[in-house]
NUBA-981606 format. One record per residue (C-alpha): residue in one letter; x, y, z; chain; residue number from 0. Coordinates in pm, 1 decimal. Each point is the difference from the previous one (the first is absolute). Last residue first. Layout:
BEGIN
r aa:A, xx:X, yy:Y, zz:Z, ch:A, i:NUM
...
This chain:
BEGIN
r aa:K, xx:-1842.9, yy:-63.8, zz:-1003.8, ch:A, i:319
r aa:S, xx:-88.3, yy:-362.9, zz:-28.8, ch:A, i:318
r aa:E, xx:131.4, yy:-214.0, zz:-288.4, ch:A, i:317
r aa:P, xx:300.3, yy:-108.0, zz:203.9, ch:A, i:316
r aa:Q, xx:-223.8, yy:-170.1, zz:257.7, ch:A, i:315
r aa:L, xx:225.6, yy:-239.9, zz:184.8, ch:A, i:314
r aa:R, xx:310.6, yy:215.7, zz:24.5, ch:A, i:313
r aa:S, xx:-138.2, yy:355.6, zz:12.4, ch:A, i:312
r aa:R, xx:-305.4, yy:-94.9, zz:203.1, ch:A, i:311
r aa:W, xx:194.3, yy:-191.7, zz:261.4, ch:A, i:310
r aa:D, xx:255.9, yy:282.1, zz:19.0, ch:A, i:309
r aa:F, xx:-269.5, yy:258.5, zz:62.1, ch:A, i:308
r aa:L, xx:-145.0, yy:-211.7, zz:281.8, ch:A, i:307
r aa:H, xx:346.7, yy:-65.8, zz:139.0, ch:A, i:306
r aa:A, xx:67.5, yy:374.7, zz:-8.9, ch:A, i:305
r aa:L, xx:-327.3, yy:63.6, zz:182.0, ch:A, i:304
r aa:V, xx:126.6, yy:-202.6, zz:294.9, ch:A, i:303
r aa:Q, xx:327.4, yy:193.8, zz:-12.3, ch:A, i:302
r aa:A, xx:-192.1, yy:329.0, zz:0.6, ch:A, i:301
r aa:A, xx:-186.6, yy:-115.0, zz:310.7, ch:A, i:300
r aa:H, xx:334.0, yy:-67.5, zz:168.5, ch:A, i:299
r aa:G, xx:116.1, yy:352.1, zz:-86.7, ch:A, i:298
r aa:V, xx:-322.2, yy:142.9, zz:140.9, ch:A, i:297
r aa:I, xx:58.5, yy:-187.0, zz:325.6, ch:A, i:296
r aa:G, xx:363.4, yy:111.8, zz:-0.6, ch:A, i:295
r aa:R, xx:-121.7, yy:361.0, zz:-11.7, ch:A, i:294
r aa:N, xx:-167.6, yy:-88.2, zz:329.3, ch:A, i:293
r aa:E, xx:325.6, yy:-35.9, zz:188.0, ch:A, i:292
r aa:D, xx:221.9, yy:274.0, zz:-144.3, ch:A, i:291
r aa:D, xx:-274.8, yy:258.9, zz:37.4, ch:A, i:290
r aa:F, xx:-331.2, yy:104.8, zz:-151.1, ch:A, i:289
r aa:R, xx:-292.5, yy:201.9, zz:137.7, ch:A, i:288
r aa:G, xx:223.3, yy:291.5, zz:94.4, ch:A, i:287
r aa:I, xx:-201.1, yy:291.2, zz:-137.0, ch:A, i:286
r aa:V, xx:-365.8, yy:-59.2, zz:-81.1, ch:A, i:285
r aa:N, xx:-135.2, yy:34.6, zz:-356.0, ch:A, i:284
r aa:S, xx:73.9, yy:-364.5, zz:-66.8, ch:A, i:283
r aa:T, xx:152.5, yy:-204.6, zz:-281.6, ch:A, i:282
r aa:V, xx:63.2, yy:-366.5, zz:-86.8, ch:A, i:281
r aa:V, xx:164.9, yy:-79.5, zz:-334.4, ch:A, i:280
r aa:L, xx:81.5, yy:-333.3, zz:-164.5, ch:A, i:279
r aa:V, xx:224.3, yy:34.8, zz:-306.0, ch:A, i:278
r aa:G, xx:41.0, yy:-183.6, zz:-331.0, ch:A, i:277
r aa:F, xx:129.1, yy:-316.2, zz:-167.1, ch:A, i:276
r aa:Q, xx:377.0, yy:8.3, zz:36.5, ch:A, i:275
r aa:A, xx:185.5, yy:-326.6, zz:-54.8, ch:A, i:274
r aa:P, xx:338.0, yy:31.9, zz:168.1, ch:A, i:273
r aa:G, xx:285.1, yy:-186.0, zz:-165.7, ch:A, i:272
r aa:S, xx:50.6, yy:-323.3, zz:-193.2, ch:A, i:271
r aa:N, xx:18.5, yy:-195.4, zz:322.0, ch:A, i:270
r aa:L, xx:-325.7, yy:159.4, zz:109.4, ch:A, i:269
r aa:D, xx:-65.7, yy:271.1, zz:258.2, ch:A, i:268
r aa:L, xx:-374.0, yy:61.7, zz:-22.0, ch:A, i:267
r aa:T, xx:-136.7, yy:355.0, zz:1.0, ch:A, i:266
r aa:I, xx:-318.0, yy:187.3, zz:84.5, ch:A, i:265
r aa:P, xx:171.8, yy:319.5, zz:112.6, ch:A, i:264
r aa:A, xx:-118.3, yy:138.3, zz:335.0, ch:A, i:263
r aa:S, xx:-127.9, yy:357.3, zz:36.9, ch:A, i:262
r aa:V, xx:-82.9, yy:97.3, zz:358.7, ch:A, i:261
r aa:F, xx:-176.8, yy:327.1, zz:78.4, ch:A, i:260
r aa:S, xx:-32.7, yy:305.7, zz:221.1, ch:A, i:259
r aa:R, xx:-146.2, yy:343.9, zz:-72.6, ch:A, i:258
r aa:Y, xx:-186.0, yy:-107.2, zz:-315.7, ch:A, i:257
r aa:V, xx:-334.6, yy:176.0, zz:51.5, ch:A, i:256
r aa:N, xx:109.7, yy:353.9, zz:86.4, ch:A, i:255
r aa:E, xx:300.6, yy:38.5, zz:-231.9, ch:A, i:254
r aa:D, xx:-175.6, yy:-183.3, zz:-282.1, ch:A, i:253
r aa:Y, xx:-323.8, yy:202.7, zz:2.9, ch:A, i:252
r aa:E, xx:97.0, yy:231.6, zz:-285.4, ch:A, i:251
r aa:R, xx:103.2, yy:-290.6, zz:-221.4, ch:A, i:250
r aa:G, xx:335.0, yy:-85.8, zz:-157.2, ch:A, i:249
r aa:N, xx:55.2, yy:-189.9, zz:-324.5, ch:A, i:248
r aa:E, xx:86.6, yy:290.4, zz:-230.1, ch:A, i:247
r aa:A, xx:207.5, yy:172.2, zz:268.8, ch:A, i:246
r aa:S, xx:201.4, yy:-313.0, zz:71.5, ch:A, i:245
r aa:P, xx:-66.0, yy:-181.0, zz:322.1, ch:A, i:244
r aa:Q, xx:201.6, yy:88.1, zz:313.5, ch:A, i:243
r aa:L, xx:217.6, yy:-287.4, zz:117.6, ch:A, i:242
r aa:L, xx:347.7, yy:151.8, zz:30.7, ch:A, i:241
r aa:M, xx:-79.3, yy:363.1, zz:85.0, ch:A, i:240
r aa:S, xx:-299.3, yy:-77.4, zz:218.6, ch:A, i:239
r aa:A, xx:185.2, yy:-269.3, zz:189.4, ch:A, i:238
r aa:D, xx:295.7, yy:230.0, zz:67.4, ch:A, i:237
r aa:G, xx:-212.8, yy:297.1, zz:109.2, ch:A, i:236
r aa:D, xx:-247.1, yy:-185.7, zz:218.6, ch:A, i:235
r aa:A, xx:-354.5, yy:57.1, zz:-125.4, ch:A, i:234
r aa:M, xx:-14.7, yy:-368.2, zz:-96.3, ch:A, i:233
r aa:D, xx:4.0, yy:-89.0, zz:367.4, ch:A, i:232
r aa:I, xx:98.0, yy:-341.3, zz:135.5, ch:A, i:231
r aa:T, xx:127.9, yy:-117.4, zz:-335.1, ch:A, i:230
r aa:Y, xx:30.2, yy:-334.7, zz:-167.2, ch:A, i:229
r aa:L, xx:190.7, yy:-149.5, zz:-290.1, ch:A, i:228
r aa:I, xx:47.3, yy:-372.7, zz:-47.2, ch:A, i:227
r aa:R, xx:258.3, yy:-85.1, zz:-262.5, ch:A, i:226
r aa:N, xx:21.1, yy:-54.8, zz:-374.7, ch:A, i:225
r aa:Q, xx:149.8, yy:346.3, zz:-63.2, ch:A, i:224
r aa:M, xx:-212.5, yy:49.0, zz:-313.0, ch:A, i:223
r aa:F, xx:-308.5, yy:-160.6, zz:151.7, ch:A, i:222
r aa:A, xx:23.8, yy:187.7, zz:330.0, ch:A, i:221
r aa:S, xx:66.8, yy:323.7, zz:-190.3, ch:A, i:220
r aa:G, xx:-304.2, yy:-46.0, zz:-224.6, ch:A, i:219
r aa:V, xx:-231.4, yy:-35.7, zz:298.4, ch:A, i:218
r aa:H, xx:173.8, yy:266.7, zz:213.1, ch:A, i:217
r aa:G, xx:-38.8, yy:259.0, zz:-272.8, ch:A, i:216
r aa:D, xx:120.1, yy:-50.8, zz:-357.7, ch:A, i:215
r aa:G, xx:310.7, yy:-219.1, zz:-24.2, ch:A, i:214
r aa:Q, xx:-159.7, yy:-243.4, zz:-242.5, ch:A, i:213
r aa:R, xx:-319.5, yy:146.7, zz:-142.1, ch:A, i:212
r aa:W, xx:-318.5, yy:2.2, zz:201.6, ch:A, i:211
r aa:A, xx:-370.5, yy:-66.8, zz:-62.5, ch:A, i:210
r aa:R, xx:-271.3, yy:188.8, zz:190.0, ch:A, i:209
r aa:P, xx:-240.8, yy:-173.1, zz:235.8, ch:A, i:208
r aa:A, xx:-329.1, yy:-125.2, zz:-146.7, ch:A, i:207
r aa:G, xx:-307.9, yy:214.3, zz:41.8, ch:A, i:206
r aa:T, xx:-15.2, yy:287.6, zz:243.6, ch:A, i:205
r aa:S, xx:268.8, yy:118.8, zz:241.0, ch:A, i:204
r aa:P, xx:-116.7, yy:215.6, zz:290.6, ch:A, i:203
r aa:H, xx:-12.2, yy:-298.6, zz:240.7, ch:A, i:202
r aa:D, xx:-314.3, yy:27.1, zz:212.2, ch:A, i:201
r aa:E, xx:-111.6, yy:-352.8, zz:-89.3, ch:A, i:200
r aa:T, xx:326.6, yy:-149.7, zz:118.6, ch:A, i:199
r aa:R, xx:220.2, yy:-178.8, zz:-249.6, ch:A, i:198
r aa:K, xx:36.4, yy:-328.8, zz:-185.5, ch:A, i:197
r aa:Y, xx:199.0, yy:-75.3, zz:-313.2, ch:A, i:196
r aa:W, xx:61.3, yy:-263.6, zz:-265.1, ch:A, i:195
r aa:I, xx:156.8, yy:14.8, zz:-347.9, ch:A, i:194
r aa:P, xx:171.4, yy:338.9, zz:26.1, ch:A, i:193
r aa:I, xx:238.8, yy:50.8, zz:-295.6, ch:A, i:192
r aa:L, xx:372.3, yy:62.0, zz:46.6, ch:A, i:191
r aa:R, xx:114.0, yy:140.3, zz:-332.7, ch:A, i:190
r aa:E, xx:243.7, yy:-101.3, zz:-269.7, ch:A, i:189
r aa:T, xx:-284.2, yy:12.8, zz:-256.1, ch:A, i:188
r aa:D, xx:82.2, yy:-339.0, zz:-151.8, ch:A, i:187
r aa:R, xx:176.9, yy:-130.2, zz:309.0, ch:A, i:186
r aa:D, xx:-307.8, yy:41.6, zz:217.2, ch:A, i:185
r aa:Y, xx:111.2, yy:-20.8, zz:362.8, ch:A, i:184
r aa:S, xx:-280.4, yy:-109.5, zz:228.3, ch:A, i:183
r aa:Y, xx:-106.1, yy:219.1, zz:291.1, ch:A, i:182
r aa:V, xx:-185.3, yy:-127.2, zz:308.0, ch:A, i:181
r aa:T, xx:-159.7, yy:279.0, zz:202.0, ch:A, i:180
r aa:V, xx:-91.4, yy:52.5, zz:366.0, ch:A, i:179
r aa:S, xx:-149.6, yy:330.8, zz:112.1, ch:A, i:178
r aa:W, xx:-45.1, yy:188.0, zz:324.4, ch:A, i:177
r aa:I, xx:-192.8, yy:296.6, zz:137.0, ch:A, i:176
r aa:D, xx:15.3, yy:-54.6, zz:373.9, ch:A, i:175
r aa:D, xx:-301.0, yy:109.5, zz:208.2, ch:A, i:174
r aa:F, xx:-94.4, yy:-347.9, zz:117.4, ch:A, i:173
r aa:G, xx:356.8, yy:-68.9, zz:104.7, ch:A, i:172
r aa:F, xx:290.3, yy:-173.2, zz:-173.5, ch:A, i:171
r aa:G, xx:267.2, yy:-113.4, zz:245.3, ch:A, i:170
r aa:F, xx:203.1, yy:-177.1, zz:-267.0, ch:A, i:169
r aa:L, xx:-11.6, yy:-364.9, zz:107.7, ch:A, i:168
r aa:I, xx:-282.6, yy:23.3, zz:251.8, ch:A, i:167
r aa:G, xx:-241.3, yy:226.0, zz:-188.0, ch:A, i:166
r aa:A, xx:120.0, yy:-147.6, zz:-329.4, ch:A, i:165
r aa:A, xx:-125.2, yy:-347.3, zz:99.6, ch:A, i:164
r aa:D, xx:-278.7, yy:-12.2, zz:-260.0, ch:A, i:163
r aa:I, xx:236.8, yy:155.0, zz:-254.8, ch:A, i:162
r aa:M, xx:259.7, yy:-271.3, zz:59.2, ch:A, i:161
r aa:P, xx:-265.4, yy:-269.3, zz:-28.7, ch:A, i:160
r aa:K, xx:-118.5, yy:156.2, zz:-331.0, ch:A, i:159
r aa:I, xx:338.7, yy:8.8, zz:-176.3, ch:A, i:158
r aa:A, xx:19.3, yy:-353.5, zz:-137.6, ch:A, i:157
r aa:L, xx:-370.2, yy:-18.0, zz:-78.3, ch:A, i:156
r aa:G, xx:25.7, yy:335.8, zz:-178.6, ch:A, i:155
r aa:C, xx:280.6, yy:-127.8, zz:-220.0, ch:A, i:154
r aa:S, xx:-217.5, yy:-300.9, zz:-81.3, ch:A, i:153
r aa:E, xx:-282.0, yy:233.7, zz:-104.2, ch:A, i:152
r aa:A, xx:239.0, yy:185.2, zz:-230.5, ch:A, i:151
r aa:F, xx:98.1, yy:-332.8, zz:-158.8, ch:A, i:150
r aa:D, xx:-362.0, yy:-102.4, zz:-39.2, ch:A, i:149
r aa:E, xx:-77.8, yy:324.3, zz:-182.8, ch:A, i:148
r aa:D, xx:312.0, yy:-10.5, zz:-215.7, ch:A, i:147
r aa:N, xx:-57.2, yy:-353.2, zz:-124.0, ch:A, i:146
r aa:T, xx:182.3, yy:-321.0, zz:94.2, ch:A, i:145
r aa:P, xx:-53.5, yy:-6.7, zz:374.4, ch:A, i:144
r aa:A, xx:61.9, yy:-367.2, zz:88.8, ch:A, i:143
r aa:K, xx:-228.3, yy:4.3, zz:306.7, ch:A, i:142
r aa:E, xx:137.4, yy:-325.8, zz:140.5, ch:A, i:141
r aa:E, xx:358.5, yy:64.7, zz:-108.4, ch:A, i:140
r aa:I, xx:-4.4, yy:342.9, zz:160.9, ch:A, i:139
r aa:L, xx:-163.5, yy:-135.9, zz:315.4, ch:A, i:138
r aa:G, xx:278.4, yy:-254.4, zz:35.9, ch:A, i:137
r aa:Q, xx:257.8, yy:277.4, zz:-21.3, ch:A, i:136
r aa:F, xx:-196.1, yy:194.7, zz:260.6, ch:A, i:135
r aa:T, xx:70.0, yy:-250.6, zz:276.0, ch:A, i:134
r aa:S, xx:304.9, yy:182.4, zz:138.7, ch:A, i:133
r aa:W, xx:-189.3, yy:327.2, zz:-37.2, ch:A, i:132
r aa:Y, xx:-256.9, yy:-109.2, zz:255.3, ch:A, i:131
r aa:S, xx:266.6, yy:-105.4, zz:248.6, ch:A, i:130
r aa:G, xx:178.5, yy:332.8, zz:-48.7, ch:A, i:129
r aa:L, xx:-322.4, yy:186.0, zz:76.1, ch:A, i:128
r aa:R, xx:-49.7, yy:-207.1, zz:313.5, ch:A, i:127
r aa:N, xx:356.5, yy:82.0, zz:108.6, ch:A, i:126
r aa:A, xx:-46.2, yy:370.9, zz:-69.8, ch:A, i:125
r aa:T, xx:-315.6, yy:0.1, zz:210.1, ch:A, i:124
r aa:Q, xx:168.3, yy:-183.5, zz:286.4, ch:A, i:123
r aa:L, xx:298.2, yy:235.9, zz:-15.8, ch:A, i:122
r aa:W, xx:-221.7, yy:308.4, zz:7.5, ch:A, i:121
r aa:T, xx:-208.3, yy:-137.2, zz:287.2, ch:A, i:120
r aa:R, xx:315.6, yy:-72.3, zz:200.0, ch:A, i:119
r aa:E, xx:133.1, yy:349.3, zz:-71.0, ch:A, i:118
r aa:E, xx:-329.0, yy:153.8, zz:110.3, ch:A, i:117
r aa:V, xx:-1.8, yy:-212.7, zz:316.3, ch:A, i:116
r aa:L, xx:359.0, yy:101.8, zz:72.4, ch:A, i:115
r aa:I, xx:-90.2, yy:366.7, zz:-40.2, ch:A, i:114
r aa:D, xx:-299.1, yy:-40.5, zz:230.5, ch:A, i:113
r aa:L, xx:223.8, yy:-171.4, zz:255.7, ch:A, i:112
r aa:D, xx:246.1, yy:289.1, zz:-13.6, ch:A, i:111
r aa:N, xx:-287.5, yy:240.5, zz:63.7, ch:A, i:110
r aa:L, xx:-118.6, yy:-214.3, zz:290.9, ch:A, i:109
r aa:A, xx:353.4, yy:-4.0, zz:142.9, ch:A, i:108
r aa:D, xx:19.6, yy:377.8, zz:-27.7, ch:A, i:107
r aa:E, xx:-332.4, yy:29.3, zz:182.6, ch:A, i:106
r aa:Y, xx:129.7, yy:-229.1, zz:275.8, ch:A, i:105
r aa:A, xx:320.9, yy:202.1, zz:28.4, ch:A, i:104
r aa:E, xx:-209.3, yy:313.3, zz:45.2, ch:A, i:103
r aa:A, xx:-210.6, yy:-172.2, zz:265.2, ch:A, i:102
r aa:L, xx:315.4, yy:-121.8, zz:174.8, ch:A, i:101
r aa:V, xx:140.3, yy:351.8, zz:5.1, ch:A, i:100
r aa:S, xx:-330.2, yy:130.9, zz:132.2, ch:A, i:99
r aa:N, xx:-0.6, yy:-266.3, zz:271.2, ch:A, i:98
r aa:S, xx:353.6, yy:88.4, zz:102.2, ch:A, i:97
r aa:L, xx:-102.4, yy:363.5, zz:28.1, ch:A, i:96
r aa:H, xx:-303.2, yy:-96.8, zz:205.6, ch:A, i:95
r aa:L, xx:220.6, yy:-204.7, zz:231.3, ch:A, i:94
r aa:A, xx:231.5, yy:296.0, zz:34.5, ch:A, i:93
r aa:P, xx:-297.5, yy:225.2, zz:63.7, ch:A, i:92
r aa:V, xx:-114.8, yy:-236.9, zz:279.2, ch:A, i:91
r aa:T, xx:342.2, yy:-36.1, zz:162.7, ch:A, i:90
r aa:E, xx:95.8, yy:367.6, zz:-15.7, ch:A, i:89
r aa:S, xx:-142.4, yy:47.9, zz:352.9, ch:A, i:88
r aa:Y, xx:326.1, yy:-138.0, zz:133.0, ch:A, i:87
r aa:R, xx:121.9, yy:313.8, zz:176.3, ch:A, i:86
r aa:T, xx:-354.6, yy:87.6, zz:99.4, ch:A, i:85
r aa:T, xx:-44.1, yy:-334.2, zz:174.2, ch:A, i:84
r aa:V, xx:337.6, yy:27.5, zz:172.3, ch:A, i:83
r aa:Y, xx:-39.0, yy:362.4, zz:105.0, ch:A, i:82
r aa:Y, xx:-352.5, yy:-50.5, zz:134.9, ch:A, i:81
r aa:L, xx:109.8, yy:-309.2, zz:190.9, ch:A, i:80
r aa:A, xx:288.4, yy:190.3, zz:155.2, ch:A, i:79
r aa:A, xx:-230.3, yy:288.2, zz:93.0, ch:A, i:78
r aa:Q, xx:-240.8, yy:-247.2, zz:158.2, ch:A, i:77
r aa:F, xx:277.5, yy:-146.4, zz:212.7, ch:A, i:76
r aa:A, xx:127.6, yy:341.2, zz:102.0, ch:A, i:75
r aa:V, xx:-352.3, yy:115.4, zz:91.1, ch:A, i:74
r aa:I, xx:-64.2, yy:-317.7, zz:196.7, ch:A, i:73
r aa:L, xx:333.8, yy:31.3, zz:181.6, ch:A, i:72
r aa:C, xx:-69.1, yy:364.1, zz:80.0, ch:A, i:71
r aa:T, xx:-340.8, yy:-91.0, zz:143.3, ch:A, i:70
r aa:V, xx:148.4, yy:-279.0, zz:208.4, ch:A, i:69
r aa:T, xx:257.2, yy:236.7, zz:152.4, ch:A, i:68
r aa:W, xx:-258.1, yy:274.9, zz:43.9, ch:A, i:67
r aa:F, xx:-227.8, yy:-224.2, zz:201.7, ch:A, i:66
r aa:W, xx:279.8, yy:-162.1, zz:198.4, ch:A, i:65
r aa:G, xx:118.8, yy:333.9, zz:118.8, ch:A, i:64
r aa:T, xx:-346.7, yy:137.5, zz:76.8, ch:A, i:63
r aa:G, xx:-111.5, yy:-290.0, zz:215.6, ch:A, i:62
r aa:V, xx:-171.9, yy:-325.9, zz:-81.0, ch:A, i:61
r aa:K, xx:-332.2, yy:71.4, zz:174.0, ch:A, i:60
r aa:T, xx:-41.1, yy:370.9, zz:-51.6, ch:A, i:59
r aa:A, xx:111.9, yy:-36.0, zz:-362.5, ch:A, i:58
r aa:D, xx:-259.5, yy:-263.8, zz:-82.2, ch:A, i:57
r aa:F, xx:-249.4, yy:217.9, zz:-194.4, ch:A, i:56
r aa:V, xx:274.9, yy:224.4, zz:-129.8, ch:A, i:55
r aa:G, xx:186.8, yy:-301.9, zz:-133.0, ch:A, i:54
r aa:L, xx:-311.5, yy:-141.8, zz:-159.1, ch:A, i:53
r aa:W, xx:-61.1, yy:325.2, zz:-182.5, ch:A, i:52
r aa:V, xx:365.6, yy:36.2, zz:-92.0, ch:A, i:51
r aa:A, xx:10.3, yy:-356.5, zz:-131.3, ch:A, i:50
r aa:L, xx:-316.7, yy:55.2, zz:-197.8, ch:A, i:49
r aa:A, xx:137.0, yy:316.7, zz:-155.7, ch:A, i:48
r aa:T, xx:324.2, yy:-179.5, zz:-83.4, ch:A, i:47
r aa:P, xx:-183.0, yy:-298.4, zz:-147.4, ch:A, i:46
r aa:G, xx:-209.4, yy:220.3, zz:-229.4, ch:A, i:45
r aa:A, xx:257.5, yy:256.3, zz:-112.4, ch:A, i:44
r aa:L, xx:297.0, yy:-226.6, zz:-69.3, ch:A, i:43
r aa:I, xx:-96.1, yy:-334.5, zz:-149.5, ch:A, i:42
r aa:A, xx:-349.1, yy:28.2, zz:-141.8, ch:A, i:41
r aa:L, xx:-21.7, yy:372.6, zz:-66.5, ch:A, i:40
r aa:F, xx:357.2, yy:58.3, zz:-116.8, ch:A, i:39
r aa:N, xx:19.2, yy:-327.4, zz:-187.8, ch:A, i:38
r aa:V, xx:-323.2, yy:72.3, zz:-184.3, ch:A, i:37
r aa:L, xx:109.2, yy:350.3, zz:-94.4, ch:A, i:36
r aa:R, xx:348.8, yy:-106.9, zz:-106.5, ch:A, i:35
r aa:N, xx:-132.2, yy:-292.8, zz:-200.0, ch:A, i:34
r aa:Q, xx:-250.1, yy:217.5, zz:-184.1, ch:A, i:33
r aa:S, xx:265.8, yy:252.7, zz:-93.1, ch:A, i:32
r aa:Q, xx:235.0, yy:-272.6, zz:-125.2, ch:A, i:31
r aa:V, xx:-276.0, yy:-171.7, zz:-195.3, ch:A, i:30
r aa:A, xx:-93.9, yy:323.0, zz:-176.5, ch:A, i:29
r aa:R, xx:362.5, yy:82.5, zz:-80.9, ch:A, i:28
r aa:R, xx:58.7, yy:-346.9, zz:-147.2, ch:A, i:27
r aa:F, xx:-315.5, yy:15.1, zz:-209.0, ch:A, i:26
r aa:K, xx:90.4, yy:338.2, zz:-143.9, ch:A, i:25
r aa:A, xx:348.8, yy:-126.3, zz:-90.6, ch:A, i:24
r aa:E, xx:-142.1, yy:-310.1, zz:-170.1, ch:A, i:23
r aa:T, xx:-240.7, yy:208.8, zz:-205.9, ch:A, i:22
r aa:A, xx:285.6, yy:222.1, zz:-113.3, ch:A, i:21
r aa:L, xx:214.8, yy:-302.0, zz:-87.9, ch:A, i:20
r aa:P, xx:-282.7, yy:-167.9, zz:-192.3, ch:A, i:19
r aa:S, xx:-59.1, yy:315.9, zz:-205.6, ch:A, i:18
r aa:Q, xx:-310.2, yy:202.4, zz:65.1, ch:A, i:17
r aa:D, xx:85.1, yy:335.2, zz:-158.9, ch:A, i:16
r aa:K, xx:-19.5, yy:-146.7, zz:-354.8, ch:A, i:15
r aa:N, xx:-324.5, yy:-175.6, zz:86.7, ch:A, i:14
r aa:S, xx:-245.2, yy:216.1, zz:-195.1, ch:A, i:13
r aa:D, xx:240.1, yy:37.9, zz:-292.8, ch:A, i:12
r aa:S, xx:75.2, yy:-373.0, zz:-22.5, ch:A, i:11
r aa:D, xx:-366.5, yy:-89.8, zz:23.2, ch:A, i:10
r aa:A, xx:-76.9, yy:241.4, zz:-282.0, ch:A, i:9
r aa:K, xx:282.3, yy:-139.3, zz:-214.0, ch:A, i:8
r aa:S, xx:-113.0, yy:-356.9, zz:63.2, ch:A, i:7
r aa:M, xx:-352.9, yy:91.0, zz:-99.7, ch:A, i:6
r aa:A, xx:120.6, yy:165.6, zz:-319.5, ch:A, i:5
r aa:W, xx:224.3, yy:-291.2, zz:-88.7, ch:A, i:4
r aa:E, xx:-274.5, yy:-258.7, zz:24.0, ch:A, i:3
r aa:F, xx:208.8, yy:-311.6, zz:-43.2, ch:A, i:2
r aa:R, xx:-63.9, yy:-250.2, zz:-279.0, ch:A, i:1
r aa:M, xx:58.9, yy:-363.2, zz:5.2, ch:A, i:0
């Protein structure tokens, strides 16, 4: 879903003097001139000349008085017709104007329909994703991921359907540079450690993603505040000031690659209090990929992961 900006700009420049109103005015003037000429020739000039010719031919028979009387009546009648037809020559342009208005309304309706189709597709995709996640608890028990490798693979299984539908859910395009990372909080080092990640091949980061301390960057801030954080544009002053990584943990490419993101804490609200396990992060280099609606998708995914973490912590206490 990409638009060729350069082509649109060129078309806009070449047509800037051809607005719909200007085109409509030219059409109206052309139709008016054509109507006047046709009406003059067909209604006034032609019949009058014929009447005069016939009148001259029969003048000796009908008499001069009658001849000129009939001729004057014909001229008056033709003049009346010419006036009436010219007076209402706006009919065709008016119809054209109405047609142009209808055509514009039709285009607007098509655009609205496209938006509705996109919204319907988004809702269907989100619903299918929710249906998959609703059965994930059974998959956890079936796979029983006891070691770190199996556990990371299970995290990937939970997130994969969301990644596959990222084009619909988040608007990711072929030229987006995006990343998805699952962080687990290590209480020994007090750091958020990446245990599973996926990113585009042209992502400038190499190897495993960096670890984060609580409150450091948007990852550490989401964990410390225990709430979903997202931004439309990281270059925005407020977002940059609040969620910028520390100097020791920043990278030169951060401001270009992580322009928008969602960081959702992997947390379960238990009777004894919230059990915090880590953070799920989705990032993109394109501004405005995330909003109030699709951040909820990431939050739901984090909840699914929280059950996976909780299963491991309760039933497999020996696992790390």
